[in-house]
N, C-alpha and C positions, 0 to 999 in steps of 0.2 A: 424582536420576537414575531412569531408568525401567527398572530391572532386570525381567527377564521380559518385556519388551514390545519387539517388533521394530520396526526402522527403518520397515518398510513399515506397520505398524499406526499409528505415529505420523504418518507422512506422510499416510495415508488419513484420519486424524482432522481434519487441518487443511488438507487439499488445496482443498476447495471455498472456504473462507474465503481461503486465499492466492490463488487464482485471481481472485476477485472484487477483492480488494486490488491484485493486479498489473494487472487490467483498469482500475481507476481511475487507476493511477500510469502505465502505459505504453500503454494502449489495448487494446482486446479482441483485436485481432489479434496482439499481442505477449505477451499474458499468459502462455500456455503456455511460450513461449520463455524469459521471464523466470524462471518457476519452474524449468524444465528446467536452466537455467544455475546457479541456486542449488543444485539437488540435485547436479548434475554437479561443482560446485566442492566441495560437502561430501564426495562420495565420493573426489575426488582427494586431499583432505587426510587421508584415512584416518580421519576422525573419524565417529563414528556418533551418529544422533538421540538414542539411548538413554543415551549417555554425557553429554548435555547436561542440565544440571539443570532448565531451563526451555525446552523446545523451541520453543513457540509465539512467545514474544518474539524468539528467536534467528531464527527463520524469517521473522518479519514484518520485522525489521531487514535480514535478508539481501535480501529482496525489494525493499525500499525502496532499498538500496544498489545492487542490480543495476539498477533502474530509472534511478536517478541515473546510474549508469555509462554506460548506453545512451543517455541524454540527452546526456551529455557527448561521447559518441563520434558525435554527431549521428545516431543512429538515430532518427528521428522517430516519434512515436506517432501512430496513425491516430485522429483525433478523430471521434467519432460516437456513435451510440448504444451503450451498454454492454450487451454481450451477457448478463451475468448481473447485472441490475440489482437491487440489495438493497431499494430502496424506489422506488415510483413517483414520478417528479418531472417538472417542467415540463422539456421538452427545451432550452429556452432557458437555464434554470438549469443543467442538466447540461452543456451546451456552455461556458457561462462557468466552470464548475468544472474542466473539462477543460483550459482555457486557463491556469489557475493554474500557477505553478511547482510542480515535483513535491513538495517538502516541504510547502508549503501546502496542496496537494490532498491529501496523505496525512493531514495533521492535520485537515482539513475532513471527509474521508471518515470517518475513525475517530471523530470527535467528533460529527458530525450524523447519519451513516447507521448507524454502529454503537453510538452512545449512550455511548461511553466518556468518562470525565473526564480532565482534563489530566495527572494522574499516570499513568493507565493508558496513555494514548497516548505520553507520554514514555518509559515503559518500553519500548513496543513500537518507537518510533522511535529509541531510544538517545539521548535528550535530555532536558533538565531540563523539568518542567512549565511553567516560565516561558518557555522557548523555545517551546513548543507554544502558549501563549496569544499569543506574539507572531506565531507563523505564522497563527493564527486571525484575529488583529487585522488583519494585512496582507491576508489573503484576503478578509475582510468588507469592507475598504476597496475593494479591486479589484473585488469583485462588485457592490458598490453603484454604483460608477462604470460598469461595463459594464451592468448591468441598468437603471440609470437613464436611460442613453443610448439603450436600446432602447424606451422608452416614448414 
């Protein structure tokens, strides 16, 4: 628990990272809305971030869940350039990544852009490391198909 630390301080500590993550998952035009929905839901539940033992994984999973919920509700993400791009990359590769299913995109982003291993990604996504490796395998297969067709 984060005793003596306010919710605002915790939120500000992770905000930029969460916005980048939401941009990858839901598109840059929806990133702020995704994060706002997560925070709103948190406050409605009357739970505070400083009551949560590990707020970062909790928030990352909440952002992923919200992005998945939006996709399910047919709220389509705007595919295009990422507003807060963590690493320079080929626009063709970025477009191909944005076309991946949300969970494969999340695993790809956290692994290759953030440099996390499958255990860390699994913790943030709320799944087993083997599931992360499966998402990465499927993403690599799909990206190879798409990028090979472009040549």
